[in-house]
N, CA, C and O atoms as a Tinker XYZ file with bonds, in Angstrom:
   544  protein
     1  N    102.765000  152.044000  113.688000    73     2
     2  CA   101.942000  150.991000  113.120000    64     1     3
     3  C    102.695000  150.278000  112.001000    63     2     4     5
     4  O    103.917000  150.391000  111.910000    81     3
     5  N    101.989000  149.556000  111.162000    73     3     6
     6  CA   102.619000  148.697000  110.157000    64     5     7
     7  C    102.915000  149.419000  108.847000    63     6     8     9
     8  O    102.255000  150.388000  108.471000    81     7
     9  N    103.949000  148.897000  108.165000    73     7    10
    10  CA   104.186000  149.293000  106.776000    64     9    11
    11  C    103.311000  148.374000  105.941000    63    10    12    13
    12  O    103.475000  147.155000  105.971000    81    11
    13  N    102.379000  148.962000  105.194000    73    11    14
    14  CA   101.368000  148.198000  104.477000    64    13    15
    15  C    101.576000  148.331000  102.978000    63    14    16    17
    16  O    101.768000  149.431000  102.460000    81    15
    17  N    101.537000  147.212000  102.295000    73    15    18
    18  CA   101.536000  147.203000  100.840000    64    17    19
    19  C    100.109000  146.911000  100.406000    63    18    20    21
    20  O     99.551000  145.872000  100.757000    81    19
    21  N     99.519000  147.820000   99.647000    73    19    22
    22  CA    98.149000  147.664000   99.159000    64    21    23
    23  C     98.199000  147.248000   97.696000    63    22    24    25
    24  O     98.759000  147.951000   96.855000    81    23
    25  N     97.605000  146.093000   97.405000    73    23    26
    26  CA    97.510000  145.605000   96.035000    64    25    27
    27  C     96.093000  145.890000   95.570000    63    26    28    29
    28  O     95.133000  145.273000   96.031000    81    27
    29  N     95.984000  146.833000   94.653000    73    27    30
    30  CA    94.674000  147.279000   94.164000    64    29    31
    31  C     94.799000  147.465000   92.666000    63    30    32    33
    32  O     95.819000  147.966000   92.193000    81    31
    33  N     93.794000  147.078000   91.916000    73    31    34
    34  CA    93.875000  147.072000   90.460000    64    33    35
    35  C     93.467000  148.389000   89.826000    63    34    36    37
    36  O     93.658000  148.574000   88.624000    81    35
    37  N     92.914000  149.305000   90.600000    73    35    38
    38  CA    92.550000  150.635000   90.101000    64    37    39
    39  C     93.111000  151.662000   91.074000    63    38    40    41
    40  O     92.444000  152.009000   92.049000    81    39
    41  N     94.333000  152.160000   90.829000    73    39    42
    42  CA    94.981000  153.078000   91.773000    64    41    43
    43  C     94.132000  154.287000   92.158000    63    42    44    45
    44  O     94.186000  154.737000   93.302000    81    43
    45  N     93.339000  154.826000   91.204000    73    43    46
    46  CA    92.509000  155.985000   91.543000    64    45    47
    47  C     91.404000  155.617000   92.543000    63    46    48    49
    48  O     91.012000  156.448000   93.363000    81    47
    49  N     90.910000  154.395000   92.481000    73    47    50
    50  CA    89.901000  153.939000   93.444000    64    49    51
    51  C     90.525000  153.628000   94.801000    63    50    52    53
    52  O     89.831000  153.610000   95.817000    81    51
    53  N     91.811000  153.387000   94.817000    73    51    54
    54  CA    92.494000  153.019000   96.057000    64    53    55
    55  C     92.744000  154.218000   96.961000    63    54    56    57
    56  O     92.945000  154.045000   98.163000    81    55
    57  N     92.736000  155.413000   96.419000    73    55    58
    58  CA    93.126000  156.592000   97.200000    64    57    59
    59  C     92.336000  156.802000   98.488000    63    58    60    61
    60  O     92.951000  157.113000   99.508000    81    59
    61  N     91.003000  156.652000   98.506000    73    59    62
    62  CA    90.298000  156.801000   99.792000    64    61    63
    63  C     90.735000  155.758000  100.826000    63    62    64    65
    64  O     90.779000  156.045000  102.022000    81    63
    65  N     91.054000  154.563000  100.364000    73    63    66
    66  CA    91.502000  153.503000  101.270000    64    65    67
    67  C     92.901000  153.805000  101.805000    63    66    68    69
    68  O     93.197000  153.566000  102.976000    81    67
    69  N     93.745000  154.330000  100.935000    73    67    70
    70  CA    95.086000  154.730000  101.354000    64    69    71
    71  C     94.989000  155.814000  102.416000    63    70    72    73
    72  O     95.686000  155.770000  103.429000    81    71
    73  N     94.112000  156.793000  102.174000    73    71    74
    74  CA    93.944000  157.892000  103.137000    64    73    75
    75  C     93.461000  157.370000  104.487000    63    74    76    77
    76  O     93.947000  157.809000  105.529000    81    75
    77  N     92.511000  156.438000  104.478000    73    75    78
    78  CA    91.988000  155.880000  105.734000    64    77    79
    79  C     93.069000  155.112000  106.489000    63    78    80    81
    80  O     93.158000  155.206000  107.713000    81    79
    81  N     93.882000  154.362000  105.770000    73    79    82
    82  CA    94.954000  153.607000  106.419000    64    81    83
    83  C     96.034000  154.534000  106.973000    63    82    84    85
    84  O     96.576000  154.299000  108.053000    81    83
    85  N     96.335000  155.578000  106.228000    73    83    86
    86  CA    97.325000  156.546000  106.732000    64    85    87
    87  C     96.788000  157.287000  107.949000    63    86    88    89
    88  O     97.531000  157.564000  108.890000    81    87
    89  N     95.520000  157.602000  107.931000    73    87    90
    90  CA    94.900000  158.265000  109.086000    64    89    91
    91  C     94.987000  157.369000  110.317000    63    90    92    93
    92  O     95.117000  157.855000  111.441000    81    91
    93  N     94.914000  156.049000  110.094000    73    91    94
    94  CA    95.030000  155.090000  111.203000    64    93    95
    95  C     96.479000  154.892000  111.632000    63    94    96    97
    96  O     96.750000  154.136000  112.565000    81    95
    97  N     97.417000  155.570000  110.953000    73    95    98
    98  CA    98.814000  155.525000  111.380000    64    97    99
    99  C     99.709000  154.583000  110.597000    63    98   100   101
   100  O    100.859000  154.373000  110.982000    81    99
   101  N     99.220000  154.017000  109.522000    73    99   102
   102  CA   100.021000  153.075000  108.740000    64   101   103
   103  C    100.799000  153.792000  107.648000    63   102   104   105
   104  O    100.345000  154.798000  107.104000    81   103
   105  N    101.964000  153.267000  107.338000    73   103   106
   106  CA   102.774000  153.729000  106.224000    64   105   107
   107  C    102.350000  152.875000  105.028000    63   106   108   109
   108  O    102.615000  151.672000  105.006000    81   107
   109  N    101.694000  153.483000  104.030000    73   107   110
   110  CA   101.075000  152.718000  102.947000    64   109   111
   111  C    101.779000  152.958000  101.622000    63   110   112   113
   112  O    102.100000  154.090000  101.259000    81   111
   113  N    102.007000  151.869000  100.916000    73   111   114
   114  CA   102.514000  151.914000   99.551000    64   113   115
   115  C    101.520000  151.146000   98.688000    63   114   116   117
   116  O    101.064000  150.074000   99.083000    81   115
   117  N    101.181000  151.672000   97.530000    73   115   118
   118  CA   100.250000  151.002000   96.618000    64   117   119
   119  C    101.042000  150.371000   95.486000    63   118   120   121
   120  O    101.881000  151.020000   94.860000    81   119
   121  N    100.771000  149.117000   95.233000    73   119   122
   122  CA   101.379000  148.448000   94.093000    64   121   123
   123  C    100.538000  148.775000   92.874000    63   122   124   125
   124  O     99.401000  148.319000   92.762000    81   123
   125  N    101.075000  149.543000   91.984000    73   123   126
   126  CA   100.390000  149.921000   90.754000    64   125   127
   127  C    100.560000  148.791000   89.754000    63   126   128   129
   128  O    101.692000  148.445000   89.416000    81   127
   129  N     99.465000  148.200000   89.267000    73   127   130
   130  CA    99.604000  147.058000   88.352000    64   129   131
   131  C    100.334000  147.404000   87.061000    63   130   132   133
   132  O    100.939000  146.527000   86.444000    81   131
   133  N    100.288000  148.663000   86.644000    73   131   134
   134  CA   100.982000  149.043000   85.414000    64   133   135
   135  C    102.487000  149.153000   85.641000    63   134   136   137
   136  O    103.274000  148.851000   84.744000    81   135
   137  N    102.887000  149.582000   86.826000    73   135   138
   138  CA   104.300000  149.740000   87.123000    64   137   139
   139  C    104.760000  148.771000   88.184000    63   138   140   141
   140  O    105.718000  149.048000   88.906000    81   139
   141  N    104.090000  147.633000   88.291000    73   139   142
   142  CA   104.369000  146.677000   89.357000    64   141   143
   143  C    105.778000  146.097000   89.218000    63   142   144   145
   144  O    106.126000  145.537000   88.179000    81   143
   145  N    106.583000  146.237000   90.270000    73   143   146
   146  CA   107.913000  145.624000   90.218000    64   145   147
   147  C    107.770000  144.109000   90.353000    63   146   148   149
   148  O    106.735000  143.619000   90.805000    81   147
   149  N    108.788000  143.383000   89.970000    73   147   150
   150  CA   108.724000  141.935000   90.175000    64   149   151
   151  C    108.504000  141.647000   91.663000    63   150   152   153
   152  O    109.043000  142.344000   92.523000    81   151
   153  N    107.722000  140.630000   91.954000    73   151   154
   154  CA   107.434000  140.314000   93.353000    64   153   155
   155  C    108.704000  139.989000   94.120000    63   154   156   157
   156  O    108.757000  140.159000   95.338000    81   155
   157  N    109.731000  139.522000   93.413000    73   155   158
   158  CA   110.996000  139.233000   94.082000    64   157   159
   159  C    111.616000  140.493000   94.668000    63   158   160   161
   160  O    112.378000  140.417000   95.633000    81   159
   161  N    111.298000  141.657000   94.096000    73   159   162
   162  CA   111.851000  142.917000   94.599000    64   161   163
   163  C    111.361000  143.198000   96.016000    63   162   164   165
   164  O    112.023000  143.916000   96.765000    81   163
   165  N    110.222000  142.647000   96.387000    73   163   166
   166  CA   109.705000  142.830000   97.743000    64   165   167
   167  C    110.545000  142.090000   98.777000    63   166   168   169
   168  O    110.496000  142.411000   99.964000    81   167
   169  N    111.305000  141.114000   98.336000    73   167   170
   170  CA   112.115000  140.325000   99.262000    64   169   171
   171  C    113.171000  141.168000   99.954000    63   170   172   173
   172  O    113.538000  140.890000  101.096000    81   171
   173  N    113.664000  142.196000   99.274000    73   171   174
   174  CA   114.705000  143.042000   99.856000    64   173   175
   175  C    114.194000  143.803000  101.070000    63   174   176   177
   176  O    114.930000  144.004000  102.036000    81   175
   177  N    112.955000  144.219000  101.023000    73   175   178
   178  CA   112.370000  144.971000  102.130000    64   177   179
   179  C    110.879000  144.631000  102.234000    63   178   180   181
   180  O    110.033000  145.407000  101.790000    81   179
   181  N    110.557000  143.468000  102.823000    73   179   182
   182  CA   109.154000  143.065000  102.898000    64   181   183
   183  C    108.342000  144.011000  103.789000    63   182   184   185
   184  O    108.847000  144.516000  104.791000    81   183
   185  N    107.090000  144.243000  103.416000    73   183   186
   186  CA   106.232000  145.091000  104.247000    64   185   187
   187  C    105.799000  144.345000  105.507000    63   186   188   189
   188  O    106.028000  143.143000  105.640000    81   187
   189  N    105.179000  145.067000  106.420000    73   187   190
   190  CA   104.667000  144.447000  107.635000    64   189   191
   191  C    103.343000  143.741000  107.416000    63   190   192   193
   192  O    102.978000  142.846000  108.177000    81   191
   193  N    102.617000  144.145000  106.369000    73   191   194
   194  CA   101.332000  143.540000  106.030000    64   193   195
   195  C    101.047000  143.791000  104.553000    63   194   196   197
   196  O    101.467000  144.801000  103.988000    81   195
   197  N    100.328000  142.855000  103.940000    73   195   198
   198  CA    99.926000  143.009000  102.549000    64   197   199
   199  C     98.410000  142.939000  102.494000    63   198   200   201
   200  O     97.799000  141.974000  102.953000    81   199
   201  N     97.811000  143.982000  101.922000    73   199   202
   202  CA    96.357000  144.063000  101.776000    64   201   203
   203  C     96.040000  143.912000  100.297000    63   202   204   205
   204  O     96.572000  144.643000   99.461000    81   203
   205  N     95.170000  142.959000   99.979000    73   203   206
   206  CA    94.813000  142.688000   98.588000    64   205   207
   207  C     93.315000  142.882000   98.419000    63   206   208   209
   208  O     92.513000  142.272000   99.127000    81   207
   209  N     92.948000  143.741000   97.470000    73   207   210
   210  CA    91.544000  144.012000   97.162000    64   209   211
   211  C     91.006000  142.882000   96.295000    63   210   212   213
   212  O     91.544000  142.610000   95.222000    81   211
   213  N     89.948000  142.224000   96.754000    73   211   214
   214  CA    89.303000  141.172000   95.968000    64   213   215
   215  C     88.046000  141.689000   95.266000    63   214   216   217
   216  O     87.354000  140.927000   94.591000    81   215
   217  N     87.750000  142.982000   95.424000    73   215   218
   218  CA    86.576000  143.571000   94.783000    64   217   219
   219  C     86.718000  143.639000   93.275000    63   218   220   221
   220  O     85.721000  143.642000   92.554000    81   219
   221  N     87.938000  143.693000   92.800000    73   219   222
   222  CA    88.226000  143.711000   91.365000    64   221   223
   223  C     89.267000  142.631000   91.082000    63   222   224   225
   224  O     90.236000  142.478000   91.826000    81   223
   225  N     89.063000  141.913000   90.036000    73   223   226
   226  CA    90.025000  140.904000   89.579000    64   225   227
   227  C     90.499000  139.977000   90.698000    63   226   228   229
   228  O     91.695000  139.911000   90.981000    81   227
   229  N     89.569000  139.262000   91.335000    73   227   230
   230  CA    89.975000  138.390000   92.447000    64   229   231
   231  C     90.970000  137.304000   92.039000    63   230   232   233
   232  O     91.787000  136.880000   92.857000    81   231
   233  N     90.914000  136.852000   90.796000    73   231   234
   234  CA    91.883000  135.829000   90.369000    64   233   235
   235  C     93.298000  136.403000   90.340000    63   234   236   237
   236  O     94.265000  135.694000   90.617000    81   235
   237  N     93.417000  137.687000   90.005000    73   235   238
   238  CA    94.730000  138.328000   90.029000    64   237   239
   239  C     95.237000  138.443000   91.469000    63   238   240   241
   240  O     96.411000  138.199000   91.748000    81   239
   241  N     94.337000  138.816000   92.370000    73   239   242
   242  CA    94.708000  138.909000   93.782000    64   241   243
   243  C     95.152000  137.567000   94.331000    63   242   244   245
   244  O     96.125000  137.480000   95.080000    81   243
   245  N     94.432000  136.522000   93.953000    73   243   246
   246  CA    94.786000  135.173000   94.383000    64   245   247
   247  C     96.161000  134.786000   93.836000    63   246   248   249
   248  O     96.957000  134.172000   94.547000    81   247
   249  N     96.445000  135.139000   92.587000    73   247   250
   250  CA    97.736000  134.810000   91.982000    64   249   251
   251  C     98.875000  135.556000   92.668000    63   250   252   253
   252  O     99.939000  134.984000   92.908000    81   251
   253  N     98.658000  136.823000   92.981000    73   251   254
   254  CA    99.685000  137.606000   93.674000    64   253   255
   255  C     99.947000  137.012000   95.055000    63   254   256   257
   256  O    101.100000  136.847000   95.455000    81   255
   257  N     98.876000  136.692000   95.782000    73   255   258
   258  CA    99.026000  136.124000   97.124000    64   257   259
   259  C     99.761000  134.784000   97.073000    63   258   260   261
   260  O    100.612000  134.508000   97.918000    81   259
   261  N     99.438000  133.966000   96.098000    73   259   262
   262  CA   100.110000  132.677000   95.947000    64   261   263
   263  C    101.598000  132.872000   95.689000    63   262   264   265
   264  O    102.433000  132.189000   96.283000    81   263
   265  N    101.924000  133.795000   94.810000    73   263   266
   266  CA   103.335000  134.068000   94.517000    64   265   267
   267  C    104.066000  134.574000   95.752000    63   266   268   269
   268  O    105.212000  134.197000   95.995000    81   267
   269  N    103.411000  135.421000   96.529000    73   267   270
   270  CA   104.033000  135.942000   97.751000    64   269   271
   271  C    104.287000  134.836000   98.762000    63   270   272   273
   272  O    105.328000  134.824000   99.418000    81   271
   273  N    103.354000  133.917000   98.892000    73   271   274
   274  CA   103.513000  132.825000   99.852000    64   273   275
   275  C    104.548000  131.801000   99.412000    63   274   276   277
   276  O    105.102000  131.086000  100.246000    81   275
   277  N    104.811000  131.722000   98.130000    73   275   278
   278  CA   105.783000  130.757000   97.648000    64   277   279
   279  C    107.219000  131.249000   97.837000    63   278   280   281
   280  O    108.158000  130.455000   97.771000    81   279
   281  N    107.395000  132.545000   98.071000    73   279   282
   282  CA   108.732000  133.094000   98.296000    64   281   283
   283  C    109.042000  133.103000   99.791000    63   282   284   285
   284  O    108.222000  133.543000  100.597000    81   283
   285  N    110.205000  132.625000  100.151000    73   283   286
   286  CA   110.585000  132.578000  101.566000    64   285   287
   287  C    110.573000  133.958000  102.215000    63   286   288   289
   288  O    110.151000  134.098000  103.362000    81   287
   289  N    111.029000  134.969000  101.496000    73   287   290
   290  CA   111.161000  136.314000  102.075000    64   289   291
   291  C    109.814000  136.952000  102.417000    63   290   292   293
   292  O    109.737000  137.774000  103.330000    81   291
   293  N    108.762000  136.586000  101.702000    73   291   294
   294  CA   107.449000  137.199000  101.952000    64   293   295
   295  C    106.429000  136.209000  102.502000    63   294   296   297
   296  O    105.280000  136.578000  102.740000    81   295
   297  N    106.825000  134.980000  102.703000    73   295   298
   298  CA   105.907000  133.926000  103.135000    64   297   299
   299  C    105.203000  134.256000  104.453000    63   298   300   301
   300  O    104.018000  133.964000  104.617000    81   299
   301  N    105.922000  134.855000  105.377000    73   299   302
   302  CA   105.346000  135.086000  106.706000    64   301   303
   303  C    104.733000  136.469000  106.882000    63   302   304   305
   304  O    104.287000  136.810000  107.977000    81   303
   305  N    104.705000  137.268000  105.821000    73   303   306
   306  CA   104.052000  138.574000  105.893000    64   305   307
   307  C    102.546000  138.324000  105.955000    63   306   308   309
   308  O    102.009000  137.619000  105.101000    81   307
   309  N    101.861000  138.881000  106.939000    73   307   310
   310  CA   100.414000  138.659000  107.046000    64   309   311
   311  C     99.662000  139.183000  105.824000    63   310   312   313
   312  O     99.915000  140.286000  105.340000    81   311
   313  N     98.723000  138.355000  105.337000    73   311   314
   314  CA    97.885000  138.723000  104.198000    64   313   315
   315  C     96.496000  139.104000  104.677000    63   314   316   317
   316  O     95.904000  138.427000  105.518000    81   315
   317  N     95.986000  140.199000  104.126000    73   315   318
   318  CA    94.639000  140.674000  104.428000    64   317   319
   319  C     93.904000  140.843000  103.105000    63   318   320   321
   320  O     94.341000  141.595000  102.233000    81   319
   321  N     92.790000  140.140000  102.962000    73   319   322
   322  CA    91.969000  140.275000  101.761000    64   321   323
   323  C     90.750000  141.104000  102.112000    63   322   324   325
   324  O     90.143000  140.931000  103.169000    81   323
   325  N     90.396000  142.029000  101.187000    73   323   326
   326  CA    89.314000  142.958000  101.456000    64   325   327
   327  C     88.221000  142.816000  100.405000    63   326   328   329
   328  O     88.482000  142.769000   99.203000    81   327
   329  N     86.968000  142.749000  100.910000    73   327   330
   330  CA    85.767000  142.712000  100.070000    64   329   331
   331  C     85.762000  141.512000   99.141000    63   330   332   333
   332  O     86.380000  140.490000   99.439000    81   331
   333  N     85.075000  141.628000   98.027000    73   331   334
   334  CA    85.023000  140.561000   97.035000    64   333   335
   335  C     83.732000  139.779000   97.057000    63   334   336   337
   336  O     83.048000  139.697000   98.077000    81   335
   337  N     83.413000  139.207000   95.915000    73   335   338
   338  CA    82.250000  138.342000   95.751000    64   337   339
   339  C     82.417000  137.122000   96.663000    63   338   340   341
   340  O     83.478000  136.498000   96.661000    81   339
   341  N     81.387000  136.774000   97.442000    73   339   342
   342  CA    81.538000  135.660000   98.391000    64   341   343
   343  C     81.971000  134.336000   97.742000    63   342   344   345
   344  O     82.770000  133.598000   98.319000    81   343
   345  N     81.458000  134.039000   96.567000    73   343   346
   346  CA    81.813000  132.788000   95.906000    64   345   347
   347  C     83.290000  132.776000   95.500000    63   346   348   349
   348  O     83.982000  131.772000   95.668000    81   347
   349  N     83.757000  133.894000   94.968000    73   347   350
   350  CA    85.159000  133.977000   94.543000    64   349   351
   351  C     86.091000  134.078000   95.747000    63   350   352   353
   352  O     87.207000  133.558000   95.719000    81   351
   353  N     85.636000  134.739000   96.790000    73   351   354
   354  CA    86.429000  134.828000   98.010000    64   353   355
   355  C     86.580000  133.449000   98.653000    63   354   356   357
   356  O     87.613000  133.147000   99.251000    81   355
   357  N     85.544000  132.613000   98.526000    73   355   358
   358  CA    85.615000  131.260000   99.085000    64   357   359
   359  C     86.749000  130.461000   98.445000    63   358   360   361
   360  O     87.389000  129.647000   99.112000    81   359
   361  N     86.998000  130.690000   97.163000    73   359   362
   362  CA    88.105000  129.996000   96.484000    64   361   363
   363  C     89.445000  130.432000   97.062000    63   362   364   365
   364  O     90.355000  129.620000   97.231000    81   363
   365  N     89.554000  131.708000   97.360000    73   363   366
   366  CA    90.799000  132.206000   97.943000    64   365   367
   367  C     90.964000  131.644000   99.355000    63   366   368   369
   368  O     92.064000  131.252000   99.745000    81   367
   369  N     89.868000  131.605000  100.120000    73   367   370
   370  CA    89.926000  131.060000  101.485000    64   369   371
   371  C     90.352000  129.599000  101.486000    63   370   372   373
   372  O     91.076000  129.164000  102.382000    81   371
   373  N     89.911000  128.840000  100.493000    73   371   374
   374  CA    90.307000  127.430000  100.418000    64   373   375
   375  C     91.809000  127.303000  100.180000    63   374   376   377
   376  O     92.445000  126.369000  100.669000    81   375
   377  N     92.364000  128.237000   99.436000    73   375   378
   378  CA    93.793000  128.220000   99.118000    64   377   379
   379  C     94.644000  128.783000  100.255000    63   378   380   381
   380  O     95.725000  128.271000  100.543000    81   379
   381  N     94.143000  129.848000  100.900000    73   379   382
   382  CA    94.886000  130.549000  101.957000    64   381   383
   383  C     94.000000  130.743000  103.185000    63   382   384   385
   384  O     93.556000  131.858000  103.460000    81   383
   385  N     93.742000  129.673000  103.919000    73   383   386
   386  CA    92.823000  129.770000  105.057000    64   385   387
   387  C     93.348000  130.593000  106.230000    63   386   388   389
   388  O     92.564000  131.038000  107.068000    81   387
   389  N     94.652000  130.799000  106.303000    73   387   390
   390  CA    95.217000  131.537000  107.429000    64   389   391
   391  C     95.253000  133.042000  107.210000    63   390   392   393
   392  O     95.618000  133.789000  108.119000    81   391
   393  N     94.880000  133.498000  106.020000    73   391   394
   394  CA    94.833000  134.947000  105.757000    64   393   395
   395  C     93.619000  135.534000  106.473000    63   394   396   397
   396  O     92.734000  134.804000  106.918000    81   395
   397  N     93.589000  136.857000  106.577000    73   395   398
   398  CA    92.479000  137.556000  107.217000    64   397   399
   399  C     91.575000  138.115000  106.124000    63   398   400   401
   400  O     92.057000  138.706000  105.157000    81   399
   401  N     90.276000  137.931000  106.275000    73   399   402
   402  CA    89.281000  138.397000  105.308000    64   401   403
   403  C     88.406000  139.418000  106.002000    63   402   404   405
   404  O     87.844000  139.145000  107.063000    81   403
   405  N     88.287000  140.611000  105.399000    73   403   406
   406  CA    87.570000  141.692000  106.067000    64   405   407
   407  C     86.968000  142.653000  105.036000    63   406   408   409
   408  O     87.003000  142.399000  103.832000    81   407
   409  N     86.425000  143.742000  105.530000    73   407   410
   410  CA    85.872000  144.801000  104.693000    64   409   411
   411  C     86.794000  146.008000  104.769000    63   410   412   413
   412  O     87.673000  146.069000  105.629000    81   411
   413  N     86.594000  146.966000  103.871000    73   411   414
   414  CA    87.394000  148.197000  103.951000    64   413   415
   415  C     87.137000  148.902000  105.267000    63   414   416   417
   416  O     88.060000  149.439000  105.881000    81   415
   417  N     85.893000  148.902000  105.701000    73   415   418
   418  CA    85.552000  149.581000  106.952000    64   417   419
   419  C     86.240000  148.936000  108.151000    63   418   420   421
   420  O     86.679000  149.629000  109.068000    81   419
   421  N     86.330000  147.617000  108.141000    73   419   422
   422  CA    86.937000  146.902000  109.265000    64   421   423
   423  C     88.447000  146.771000  109.203000    63   422   424   425
   424  O     89.077000  146.380000  110.186000    81   423
   425  N     89.036000  147.093000  108.057000    73   423   426
   426  CA    90.469000  146.876000  107.870000    64   425   427
   427  C     91.367000  147.595000  108.874000    63   426   428   429
   428  O     92.261000  146.953000  109.426000    81   427
   429  N     91.183000  148.892000  109.146000    73   427   430
   430  CA    92.101000  149.546000  110.093000    64   429   431
   431  C     92.145000  148.861000  111.466000    63   430   432   433
   432  O     93.219000  148.703000  112.046000    81   431
   433  N     90.990000  148.458000  111.977000    73   431   434
   434  CA    90.952000  147.781000  113.272000    64   433   435
   435  C     91.600000  146.412000  113.228000    63   434   436   437
   436  O     92.301000  146.017000  114.159000    81   435
   437  N     91.364000  145.691000  112.146000    73   435   438
   438  CA    91.953000  144.357000  111.993000    64   437   439
   439  C     93.476000  144.456000  111.902000    63   438   440   441
   440  O     94.192000  143.652000  112.498000    81   439
   441  N     93.963000  145.439000  111.158000    73   439   442
   442  CA    95.421000  145.639000  111.069000    64   441   443
   443  C     96.018000  145.992000  112.431000    63   442   444   445
   444  O     97.087000  145.502000  112.795000    81   443
   445  N     95.320000  146.843000  113.175000    73   443   446
   446  CA    95.807000  147.244000  114.503000    64   445   447
   447  C     95.900000  146.031000  115.422000    63   446   448   449
   448  O     96.905000  145.840000  116.106000    81   447
   449  N     94.857000  145.219000  115.438000    73   447   450
   450  CA    94.859000  144.028000  116.302000    64   449   451
   451  C     95.913000  143.016000  115.852000    63   450   452   453
   452  O     96.569000  142.387000  116.681000    81   451
   453  N     96.068000  142.866000  114.557000    73   451   454
   454  CA    97.039000  141.896000  114.038000    64   453   455
   455  C     98.469000  142.314000  114.339000    63   454   456   457
   456  O     99.317000  141.466000  114.614000    81   455
   457  N     98.745000  143.616000  114.290000    73   455   458
   458  CA   100.110000  144.054000  114.576000    64   457   459
   459  C    100.440000  143.899000  116.054000    63   458   460   461
   460  O    101.611000  143.802000  116.420000    81   459
   461  N     99.422000  143.875000  116.905000    73   459   462
   462  CA    99.651000  143.678000  118.334000    64   461   463
   463  C     99.784000  142.194000  118.686000    63   462   464   465
   464  O    100.374000  141.847000  119.709000    81   463
   465  N     99.234000  141.323000  117.837000    73   463   466
   466  CA    99.265000  139.880000  118.109000    64   465   467
   467  C    100.573000  139.273000  117.624000    63   466   468   469
   468  O    101.291000  139.862000  116.816000    81   467
   469  N    100.860000  138.104000  118.127000    73   467   470
   470  CA   102.049000  137.375000  117.678000    64   469   471
   471  C    101.751000  136.744000  116.318000    63   470   472   473
   472  O    100.601000  136.418000  116.024000    81   471
   473  N    102.794000  136.570000  115.477000    73   471   474
   474  CA   102.568000  135.949000  114.169000    64   473   475
   475  C    102.128000  134.496000  114.305000    63   474   476   477
   476  O    102.465000  133.828000  115.282000    81   475
   477  N    101.388000  134.019000  113.339000    73   475   478
   478  CA   100.935000  132.630000  113.329000    64   477   479
   479  C    102.122000  131.711000  113.079000    63   478   480   481
   480  O    103.129000  132.121000  112.502000    81   479
   481  N    101.992000  130.475000  113.516000    73   479   482
   482  CA   103.098000  129.531000  113.443000    64   481   483
   483  C    103.547000  129.235000  112.013000    63   482   484   485
   484  O    104.698000  129.500000  111.666000    81   483
   485  N    102.675000  128.701000  111.194000    73   483   486
   486  CA   103.069000  128.306000  109.841000    64   485   487
   487  C    102.032000  128.813000  108.848000    63   486   488   489
   488  O    100.874000  128.397000  108.894000    81   487
   489  N    102.439000  129.712000  107.948000    73   487   490
   490  CA   101.495000  130.169000  106.937000    64   489   491
   491  C    101.255000  129.094000  105.883000    63   490   492   493
   492  O    102.123000  128.261000  105.625000    81   491
   493  N    100.071000  129.120000  105.277000    73   491   494
   494  CA    99.753000  128.190000  104.197000    64   493   495
   495  C    100.580000  128.552000  102.979000    63   494   496   497
   496  O    100.691000  129.723000  102.618000    81   495
   497  N    101.161000  127.538000  102.345000    73   495   498
   498  CA   101.953000  127.752000  101.133000    64   497   499
   499  C    101.302000  126.935000  100.020000    63   498   500   501
   500  O    101.461000  125.715000   99.971000    81   499
   501  N    100.573000  127.598000   99.133000    73   499   502
   502  CA    99.906000  126.872000   98.051000    64   501   503
   503  C    100.898000  126.278000   97.078000    63   502   504   505
   504  O    102.024000  126.759000   96.954000    81   503
   505  N    100.478000  125.223000   96.380000    73   503   506
   506  CA   101.294000  124.638000   95.327000    64   505   507
   507  C    101.501000  125.662000   94.227000    63   506   508   509
   508  O    100.726000  126.608000   94.085000    81   507
   509  N    102.541000  125.465000   93.462000    73   507   510
   510  CA   102.761000  126.321000   92.301000    64   509   511
   511  C    101.662000  126.040000   91.281000    63   510   512   513
   512  O    101.006000  124.999000   91.332000    81   511
   513  N    101.472000  126.959000   90.370000    73   511   514
   514  CA   100.468000  126.770000   89.325000    64   513   515
   515  C    100.791000  125.531000   88.502000    63   514   516   517
   516  O     99.883000  124.781000   88.144000    81   515
   517  N    102.055000  125.302000   88.197000    73   515   518
   518  CA   102.441000  124.137000   87.412000    64   517   519
   519  C    102.069000  122.840000   88.129000    63   518   520   521
   520  O    101.615000  121.885000   87.499000    81   519
   521  N    102.263000  122.810000   89.439000    73   519   522
   522  CA   101.914000  121.604000   90.204000    64   521   523
   523  C    100.412000  121.377000   90.213000    63   522   524   525
   524  O     99.952000  120.239000   90.123000    81   523
   525  N     99.638000  122.472000   90.322000    73   523   526
   526  CA    98.179000  122.317000   90.316000    64   525   527
   527  C     97.672000  121.843000   88.964000    63   526   528   529
   528  O     96.747000  121.034000   88.902000    81   527
   529  N     98.264000  122.334000   87.883000    73   527   530
   530  CA    97.834000  121.934000   86.545000    64   529   531
   531  C     98.221000  120.489000   86.271000    63   530   532   533
   532  O     97.437000  119.741000   85.688000    81   531
   533  N     99.411000  120.087000   86.681000    73   531   534
   534  CA    99.860000  118.722000   86.399000    64   533   535
   535  C     99.071000  117.675000   87.169000    63   534   536   537
   536  O     99.040000  116.509000   86.774000    81   535
   537  N     98.436000  118.074000   88.259000    73   535   538
   538  CA    97.667000  117.106000   89.053000    64   537   539
   539  C     96.244000  116.936000   88.555000    63   538   540   541
   540  O     95.500000  116.107000   89.078000    81   539
   541  N     95.854000  117.715000   87.543000    73   539   542
   542  CA    94.475000  117.597000   87.030000    64   541   543
   543  C     94.404000  116.738000   85.800000    63   542   544
   544  O     93.321000  116.539000   85.248000    81   543
């Protein structure tokens, strides 16, 4: 199955999700926000999928996803967003409409189906934060 990078803001809360993904056959690494390496470090060995929890700090998840999409090395890695407040998730969907939005319960099946499917043609690449601010 896929090598999965899980972006979660509370590592202790992530453990049941990590266990479920490993049980489904995925090789999972958790990005610890306290010891988070620079996102550029992911370019050397990009994961097969990136799962971002929107249940906590959705603006942080959106920022991480935007940074990942702006880098050529991680641009085509499939993004999966999990849970989150519907209103805040809608903002992320407007920015990254080609990402997959699901629940923790549905994630293993969605990852399995996505790894069997062909990659999408062109991922959405959001503007940089500076470009968005200068246009307002």
